[in-house]
N, C-alpha and C positions, 0 to 999 in steps of 0.2 A: 910953777904955779898952775893951778887948774884953770881951764877955760870956762867962759861963761857965755851962754846964748841969751842975748837980750831981746831978740825978736826975729820974726820971719816975714817975708813979703813975697808974694801976696798971701793973705790969710785965707782966701777962698780959692779952691783948686777945681779944675775940671775933672769929672769922673773918668775921663779917658786916659789920664796921666800925661807924661811927656811934656810937662810944663816946668819951666825953670822957677825954682824957689831959692831965694837968697836968705841964708842964715847970717845974722849980724850979731856981733858981740865982741869979746876980748879973749886973748890968750890962745888964738888959733895957730900961733907959731909964725916963724919968720920965713918959713919955706914950706914947700908942698909936702906936708906930712901925709901919711895915709889916713885921710879923713873919710868918714862914712856917716851919712845922715839917714835917719828913719823918720817917716811921717806916719804917725800912728804906730801900727805894728808892721808896716811894710817898708822895706828899705827902698831908698830912692833907686831909680834905674842906674844913676851914676852920681858921684859927688866930686866936686872939683874945688881944691883950696884956692882962694883968691888973694887973701891977705890975712894978717893976724886978726883982722876983725870981720872977715867975710868968707863964707863957704857957699858955693852954688850947688844946688841939688836938682836933678831932673826927676820930677815926681813920678810915681807909679800910679796906675788906675786904682780907683777905689770909691767907696761911698760910705760916708760916716759924718757925724757931727760932733765937734768938741774933742777931737783926738789930740793927744800930746805929741811932742817931737822929741827925738833923741839924736845925739851927735857923738861920734867917736873921733878923737884926734890922736894920732899915734896910738899909744896904748891906753890912752885914757878915754873913758866914756862917761857920759852923764845924761840924765833925763831932765828935761826942763818943763816946767808947768806953763807951757805956752800952747794954747789950743788953736785949731784951724778947722775949717769946714770944707767938704766937697760941695760943688754946686748942686742945688736941688733940680730934679727933673722938671721940665716944663713942656706942656702940650700947647701947640700954637694953632693946629688945624686938624680936621678929620676928613676922611674920604667921602662921607655922606652926612650932610648937615641935618637931614630929615630922615628919621628912621622909624620903622614900624614898631608898634607897641609889643609885638610878640618877639620871643627870643629866637636865637639861631642865626641872625644876620651878622656877618663879620665886617667890621670897619677897620680902616687903618688910622692910627693916631700919629701925627707928625709933630716934632718939636726938637729938643736938644737935652743933653745931659741924661740920656737914658742908659749910660754905662758902656764900658768897653766890651762887655760880653753879657751873657744872660745871668743877671743877678737876682733871679726870682722876682721879676718885675710884676707889679699888680696894677690893673687899671680899673677904675670905677666910673660908671656913667650915672650921674646924679648921686644917689646914696647907695646904689647897688653895684656890687662887684661884677665885672664881666664873668661870664661862665668860663671862658678861657682867655688868659692874657699871654701874649707871646712876644719875647724880645726879638727884634729883627736887626737893629743897628742902634748906634748912639742917638739917631734922629728919627727912628721909626719903630712903632709897635703895632700889634694887631689885637683886636678885642672881639670876642664872640658875645654879642649883646645879650643881656638878660631881659626878662619881661619888665615892662615899665609903663608908666602912664603919665609922667610929668610933661608939661608943655615945653619948658626950656630946661636943659640939663648941662651942668659943667662936667669936665673931664678931669679926674684926679689920677696922677701917675705916682706910684709909690715904688721907691728903689731902696730896699733896706729900710733904714730909718728916715730916708729922705722922701719927702712927698710934697706935691704942689697941686693946687686946684686951679684949673683954668675955667672960669664960668662961661655959661651960655654958648658952648661950642656946638651943641646939637640939640635937636628938639624931636618930640614924638610926631608921627604923621597925623594930620588932622582927621578927625572923625568924619565919615561921610555916610549918607543914607542912600540905599539903592531901591528899596521897596518897603511898602507898609500898607496896611489895610486902612482905607480911607472912609469906610462906612461902618458905624457901630450902632447897636441898639440903644434906644433912649434910656433903658433901665440900667445901663452901666454893667460893670463886672464882666465885661466881655474881653477875651484875650486878643490883644492887638500885637501881632508879631512885626518887629521892625528889623529889617536886615540891612547891613552896610559893612563897614570895615573900620578897623583901628579903635574898637571899643575897649581894648585892653584885654588882659587875661584874667581879670578878676573884677568884681564889682567895685567900682571906684566912686561910690556915693553919687551915681547918676540918677537923675529923675527925668520924667517926661511929663510935659504939660500939654493937655488938649484944651485949646482955648485958654481960658483964665483958670482952669482947674487942673490940679495935679492928678495924675493917674492914682487910682486907689493904691496900687503897688507897682513899682518898676523893678523888674527882675533881670539881672545880668545872666545871660545864657552862655555866650561865647564872645570872642573878639569880633564876631560878625553878626551877633543876634542879641536882641533885647526883647522883653515882653512887658507890655503895659496892660494892666487891668483897668479898662476905661471907667471913668466916672459917669454917673447919670447926667443926662442933659438932652437938649433939643437944639434944632437949628442946623444950619449948614455953613460952610465956608470958615470953619474955625481953624486957627493956626496951631499946628503941632510943633513943639520945640523940645529938643533934647538938651537938658541942662547938665553940662559936663563938668561943673565945678571949676577947678583950676585950669581945665583944658578949654573952657569957654562953652558957649551955647551953639547948637547947630539946629538950623531950621529943618524940620522934617517935611513939611508941606501942609496942605490944607486937608481937613477931614470934615465929614458931616455925620450927624446923627441920622439914622434911617428915617425916611419920611413915613408918615402914618400909613398903615396898610388897612384897607377897607375890605372886610371879608363877608360879613352877612348882617342882615337886619332881623330884628325880632319878628317882623311880619313882612311877607312878600307883597301884599296888596293892602292899600289903604283907600278909604273913601275919597271920591273926587272933591268933596267939600273941604278936605284938609283937617287940621287941628288934631291929628293923631300923634301920639308920643311914641317914638321908636328908639330902640337901643341898637347902636351900631357896634359890633364886635370886630376886632382886628388886632393891630399891634402898633407899638411906637407912638402912643398917644402921650407919652411923657409921664412924669411923676407928680404933676400938679396941673392946675387949670391952664397956666402958660399960654394965655392969649389965644385960645381955641375959637375958631369961627367957622362958618360953613354956609353953603348955598345949594339950592337945587335948581338946575337949569333944564329948560326944555328946548324944543326945536327953534323957537323964535325969541324966547325971553328967559329971564333968570330971576329967582327970588331968594333973598337971604334967609337963612334959618333964624327965627326969632331969638333962639338961645341955644347954645351948645354947652352941655354940662359934662365936665370930666368926671368919670367914675373910677377908672384905673388905666394902667398902661394899655389895657386890651379892650376897653369899652368906654363909649360915650353915649349920651342920649340927646335927642333934639325933637322939636315939634315940627311936623310937616305942614307946609302951607297948602293952599288949595291947588287943584290940578293944573298942570302946565303942559304935560307931554305924555304920550303913550309910553315912552321908555325914558324916564327922567334920569339925569345923572346927578350923583351926590359929590360935592366938592368940600373937603375939609382943609382948612388952612391953619398951620401951627407955626407961628413966627414967620419965617421966610419960606417954609416948605408947604407945598400944595399937593394933595392927593385927591384923585377923583376916580369914580367908577360908575359905569352905566350898567343897568340891568339888575341891580340889587332889589328893586321893588318896582311896582307899577301901580297906577291908580286903577281902581275898579273899572272894568269894562262896562260901557253903557248896556243896559238890558232893555230890549224892545219887547213889550208884552202884548200890546193891542193896537190895532189900526182902526180908527173910527169909520173911515171910508175905504172899502177894499177894492173898488173898481173906478176907472176914470176913462172918459173918452180920450182919444188920441190927441185932441186939441189941448188937453190939460186945463189948468185954471181952477181946479177944485181944491178947497181947503181940507187937508187931511190932518187929523189930530192923532199924534203918536204918544202912547202912554208907556211908561216903563220906570226905570230907576237909573241912578248914577249918571244923570245928564249934567251934573256939575252945578256951578254957580253962574250968575250972570257975568262974572269976570272971564269966563272961559268961552272960547269960540266954538259954538255948536253949529252943526250942519246936518241936514238929512238928505238922503238919496232914495229915490224910488227906482229900483233896478240899478242901472249904472248912471243914471242922470240925476244931477242935483236938483233939488226943489227950486222953483223960481224964487222962493223966499223961505227962510227958516227963522222961527221966532221962539226964544227960550221963554217958557212960562214958569217952570219950577224944575227941581231936580228930577221930577218924575213926568214932566209933560213938555212936549214940543209941538208947535204948529208948523205945517208945511203946505205950501201952495204947489200943487202937482204941476210938473212940466208937461209940455207936449210929448206925445208918445214917442219913446225911443228906448233903446236898450240893447241887450245882447243879441236879440233876434233869433229865438229858437225856432227850428222847423217843426211845426206841430201839425197834426192831422186837421182836416176840415172841421170847423165848428168849435174847436177848443181855443181856450185863451191861454196866454203865457203867464204863468205865475211869477211874480217878481219878489226879490228880496227888498225889504225896507231896512235901510241902514242909517244909524245915527252915529255921528262922530262928535266926541267931546274930548278936548285935550288930546287930539290926534289919536285917540283910541276909538274903535268902532264896535258897535254891537248891532246885530241884525236879527231879523226873523224872516223865515221863508214862507212862501205860499200865502203872503199877506196882502198882496196888491197885484192887480193885473190891468192891462190895456186890452181893448178889443183888437182881435187879429183880423187882417184882411181875409176875405172869403172869395175863393176862386171857383167859378162854375166850370163844369166839363166843357171842353172845346168841341166845336162842330167843324172839324178840319180833317180832310183825308190825308193819307200819307204824302209827305213832301220829299222832294229830291234831297239827297245827302249833301248837296252843295249849298243848301240854305237859300238865303235871299228871298224868302217868301214872307209876305206880310200876313199876320194873324191878329184878329181882334179878340181880346180876352175880356170876359164879362165877370162881374162879381160885385163886391162892395167893400168898404173900408180901405180904399186905395188912397185915401188922404184928401186934403182940401186944395192941394196945389201940386204942381210938378216939382216935388221935393226929393229928387234923387231916388225915385222908385226904380227897382231893378226887376226885370223879368228873366227867369231862367227856364230853359228847356232841358230837363234831365241833368241838371247841375251845371250846364254851360250858359253863360250870360247871353242874352239876345244881342244881335249885332247893333240894334238900336231899339229904344222904347220911348213911347210918348204917352204922357198922362192926358186923358181926355176928361174924365170926371171921377168922382168917388166910386163909380160903378163900371168904368170901362178904361181899357188901355189898348194901345196898338204896339205890337212888337214885331221885329223882323227876325225870323227863325235863323239861328246860326247853323253853320255846317255841322254835320254829325251823323251818327248811325245808331241803330237800335230800335227797340219797340217799347211800347207802354211806358213812355217817359213821364216823369213827374213835371208838371208845370207849376211854378211858384212865382208869387209876386211879393216883393219886400217893399214895405212902405213905412218910413220912419223907423227903420231898423227892426220892424216886425215882419214876419213872413206868414203868408197864407198859401196853401198849395192844394192841388188836386192830383191824385195819382192815376196812372194808366190813362193819361189824357192825350198822349201824342205819340205817333210812330213815324219813323222815317221809311222811305220806300225801300223795298228789297232789291238786291243786286240783280241786274239783267245781263245775260251773256249773249253777245252777238257773234262771236267767233273766237278761234284760237289758232295758234301755230305751235308746232309744225303739223302737217297732215301726212297721212300714210302710216308707214311702219316706224315704230320706235323700239329701242332695245328693251328686252324684258328685264334687264338688270336695273332699270330705273336711272335716276340722276340725269335725265334729259330735260333741258330747259323748255318750259312751256309758257307761252304768253297768252293770257286770256283777255279778250277785248269786250267792252260793254259799257255800262254806266251804273251809277249808284254804288260804287265801290268805296265811297267815303272820301272826304277831303284831307284826311290824314291817316297815318298808320294806326288803325284800330285792331281789335282782335280779329284776325283773318285766318280762315281755314279753307283750303282748296283740296277737294277730293277728286280722284280719278277712279271711276267705277267703284265708289264706296271706300277707297283707301286714301288716307291723308297723304299729301305730298311730303317728300322728305323735308322740304323747306318752302315756305310761302312768304312772298314779299310784296308789300303794297307799293305801287308805282304812282298811280294817280286815281282820280275818281273814275277813269275810263279804262284803266289797265292795271292788271296784277300779273305777277309771275310766280312760278314754282318749279321745283325740281321733281320730276315724275317719280312715283314710287315704283318699285319692281312689280311686275305683273305679267299676266298671260291672256288677258281678255281679248277676244276677237273684236268686239264692238264696245268701245269705251265711251263714257259720258263724263262730263265735268260739272261739278256743283261748287259754286263760290258762296261761302258763308261769311258775312261781316257782322260782328256784334250780334250774333244769334239770329240774324235774318239771312235765309238761304235763297239762292237763285233756283230757277227751274233747271233740270238737267239740260246740258248742251246737246246738239245733234252729234252723231258719231262722226268724228273727223280723223281719228287715227286708231290704230290697233297695235298690239305688241307683236314682235316677231315670233313665228312659230318655233317650237322646239325641234331640234334636228339631232339624229343619232348618226355618228360617223364611224363608230368602232364598237365591237362587242367582244368581251373576253369573259370566259373561254368560248370557243366555238362548239365544243361538244360538252354535253352534260349527261349525268346518269338518268336513266329512264324513271327512277324512283322519285325524282324531283328533289327540292330543298337544297339545290346547289346555288351558290351565289354567282350571278352573272353581272359583270360590270358593264354599264352602258355609258359610253363617252360621247360627248357632242357639244351642243351649245343651246342657250336659251332655255335651260331647265328651271330658271327662276332663281332669285337671290335669297328666297326663303322657302320653307317647306310648304309649297302650295299643295292642292289636291293632285297627287301624281300617281299614275297607274301605268302598268306595262303588261304585255302579253307576248308569248312565243307562239307563233302561228295563230290559231284561234283560241288558245287556252291562256287565261289570265295567270300571271305569276302569283304564287302564293301570297307574296307581299312585295311592295315596292317602296324603297327608302331613298328620299332625297339626300344627297351629300353636298353638292355644290351646284353652282350655276352650270357646270359642265359635266357633272357626274351623278349617276343614280345607280342603285343596286336592286336587281331583281332576284327574288328567291324563286328558282325555277319550279314549274309544276311537274308532276309526273307525266310521262308521255313517250311517244315513240315516233320514229321517222326521222327524215333528214331534211335539211334546208328549209327550216321553218323561218318565216319572216319575223322581224322584231318590230313591235308597235309600242310607241310611248305617247301617253296622254298627260298633258300638263294643263290643269285648270280648264279641262274640257277641250283643249286644243290637241288634236291627235295627229301623230306622224308615224308612217311605216317606213322602216329602214329597208330600202330596196336593194342595197348593194352588198349586203352581208347577211348571213343566215346562221341559225343555231340548229345543230342536229343532236338528237338523242343518241346515246351510245347504242350500236347495233347489238342484237342478241349474241350471246356467247354460249355455245353448247360444250359441256365438259364431260357428261356421262349420261347413260341411260339405264333403265331397269324395267323389266329384265332384258338381258341381251339376246334372248331367244324366245320366239313365240310360235304358236301353231300357225299353220298357213291359212287356217280359216279366219274369218273376220270376227271382230268382237273382243279380241284381247286388248287389254289396257297396257299402254307403254308410258312410262314416266321419263321425261327428259329433264336433266339437271344442268344448270349453267347460270347465267346472269343477264340482266337487262331485258327481262321479259315484261317490263313495265308494270303498271298498277292495274288492278282488276277493272278500275273505272275506265281506263283507256285501252284495255287489252283488246287487241285485234290480230292475234297471232294465229298461225297455222303450222302444223307439223307434217313433214313428208318423210316417209321411209322408202329408201330407194327412189323411185320416181313416182310413188303413189302417195296421194294425200290421205291423211287419217280421216276416218269417217266423222270424227268430232274431236275438238280440242278444248280442254278446260284449263283455265289459269289457276294455278295453285299458289304461287308466290312469284316475286321478282326473280327467284332463282329456280323455279320448277313449274313445268306444265305437264299435263297428262293428255294422252290421245287414245281414241278408240281405233285400233288398227283395221284396215281393210284386209281382205284375204291376200295372200301373197306367197311367193316362194323366193328362195335365194339366200345366199350367205354373204357376210361381210358387206352389208348394205350401208350406205351413207344416210344418216339421220340429220335433217335440216329443220330449223325453226325460223320462220319469217315473221317479222313485226312490221306491218305496212310494207315499206320498200326496203327494209333492212333484213339481212339473212345472217344466220349463224349456224354452222354445221359441224358434225363430227363424222369422220370417215371410218369405214370398216367397223361399224359399231353394232350392227344388228343382223341377226340371221333368223330365217324361218326354219322350222323343223325339217330335217332331211327326208327325201322320198323313201318309202318302205314298200317293196314288192313281195306280195305273199303267194301269188299263183299266176299261171298263164293258161289261157284257153284258146285254141287247143294246146294240149301239151306236146303233140307231135305235128310237124308240118312237113309238107313236101319240100324236097330239095330244090325244086324249081322256083320257089318263092311266090310272091304275089298272093300271099295268104294273109288274111286279116287275123291278127292275134290280139286278144283282149288281155290286158295286163291288169291284175288286181293287186291293191295294196292301200297305202295311206299317204297323206301330206302331198297329194297331187294338186292342191289348190281348189278354188271354188269356181273358176272359169278358165277358159282356154288360155293357156300361156304358151309361150314358145317352148314346146317339149320335143326333145329329140331322144332317140333311143337306139340301141344296138342289139 
């Protein structure tokens, strides 16, 4: 008989397999036949006969629903219409319960029945499949998240035809706001960028509300950025909310519409009486009247604007009240927002045109009527000033008239010449603005008469009586000044006299001034201090010509303080002058060479008489001369070394012997240069004169080069006198100092003529001889050339008698030529 399977247990199997399944029925045999069971299309891992009515199968892994079973016993097999299911996959937990709205994040899904191996598993988050689903084990999967925006999401795991949803296992990250623009124009349509995170990757029907009004448009830009086009509105402190639909609402924060901006007015100036209609241009005045109000404030008070009319978002108009301030401030209020600005306009400045009384005594009390315009209304505080002093009383009469009771004389106190009056400004203040007119009002000035006082000591402490008028009616802080310095003390005697103690000072022709009630009268060239007087000085005797020697000058009237001081020694200012006291001053002497010096002290343009001669400068001294020999033609540079030649180029001269150098140049305090004159001779003394002080150098001399004879012409001359001989050489000096002589043999020439420094000629005396020495002398210097000149040889033409006795002693006359002109030592044979 064939076998029959009546049922299996259990009917639901794990997807991993290895689960025992019992087949029950009849006809399975009475012994262990080769039974084989199949579940679906997959054979059991093993089948074991249990009884005629029972076979046990170890199931294989799988995933399906409603599969049928098959059983083979011995050689018989049969399929039975008995279905079973594998367990559905089930997710129980995820690795991140809160995930970003953007894709790319990988999460782990934990549960069971995910299969024995990778069965093309698929995971969905909410309604969206994961970008990548990956099987890891029967209890673990991974999912690469897709974009999403749902607040709570279930996890669906699909394994073949098996699937199961586990709700609310994960959720999207909450939206958050990081920054936004919190001020927008009142006209709306302004882009408000809102940045944050987790806005999703597409527009998810989000809207933004600013206050109670939705944005004109809300545009999704990215997961981190939204744009709201603001609605029109006014006010501040509005709440901004992101309406996220199913994801809920998120508070953005508070925002405000921009406060009104006040730019300019239709007029910069308005009358002080008010009632002018002005148009104010600006921005953010809103789109309707919207509770606009305003006020104008001054320094001490404030007035509301009677009405403020909205014209547009950029303009409003209002009526101006009467004047309050010189520089009023406009304040506009729109709901809770207040904007103000100063300096957009001002009230017209008062204009002063005429003063009914232009002069007043210093005692004041005169009613002065001031005419003009823009004096305001009686609600405005008006005041008038004459000069810098407020009127004793000011009374408003009309917008064009004020009355002022003049105060006692006071003011800025200008120093004016004798007999003139100080012109005053008349100033009217209305609503803190002032208008003035110059040269409209004046007080009488004090008049000071010339003083009858001789020069006083520079130390002061001398009482002086000053006469004049207009000194006031009482001792009211009158001030007396001598040359700009206040008196040591002053005392008011009457309107015409004051006594003052002269302060210490220096100078001449000082201005004496009297100020009374802040007005000044003066007289010029009225007072002079005494001139300095010198009684002595130190040191005495010689001081170095180089200067910089400390000199102390004693006397008086040098001043009680360091004034403009000049100390001169023999007309030359000291290198430095220093005030010590009224009786002593000091200076560093200038360089100089004066033999007899005098000192003059000048203080503030007043000079002393010259002091007696108490010292003199050291004389110049020459200690060395280079070179010692110079050409007779001159123009050679001779260096003079020594001391006390002066620190600057004083009048300096030098000479060699009795002849002045062609020029003398100062080099330093110890060196001078002489350009030698032409001359002759030896051992000439050197004399140096500095600033008329003269010194002769007694231990060293300068000599002119001795004559040098090189040749003569002609070398032979007749023995008779009168022949001309020219001698050539050098150092024959200059014609102006020529004093030379020429000698041939031992005989001087009859005359010598200078031709040049290198040539002289002489008129020869008669003479005889050969190879004679020719010498040229220049004062005490000689130059010669030997064996240079010869006279013509003797010539014998006849003898008388022609025959003589052999016994001798007979006179013989010898006739011939060139015997000379006078008896010479003649010998014959």
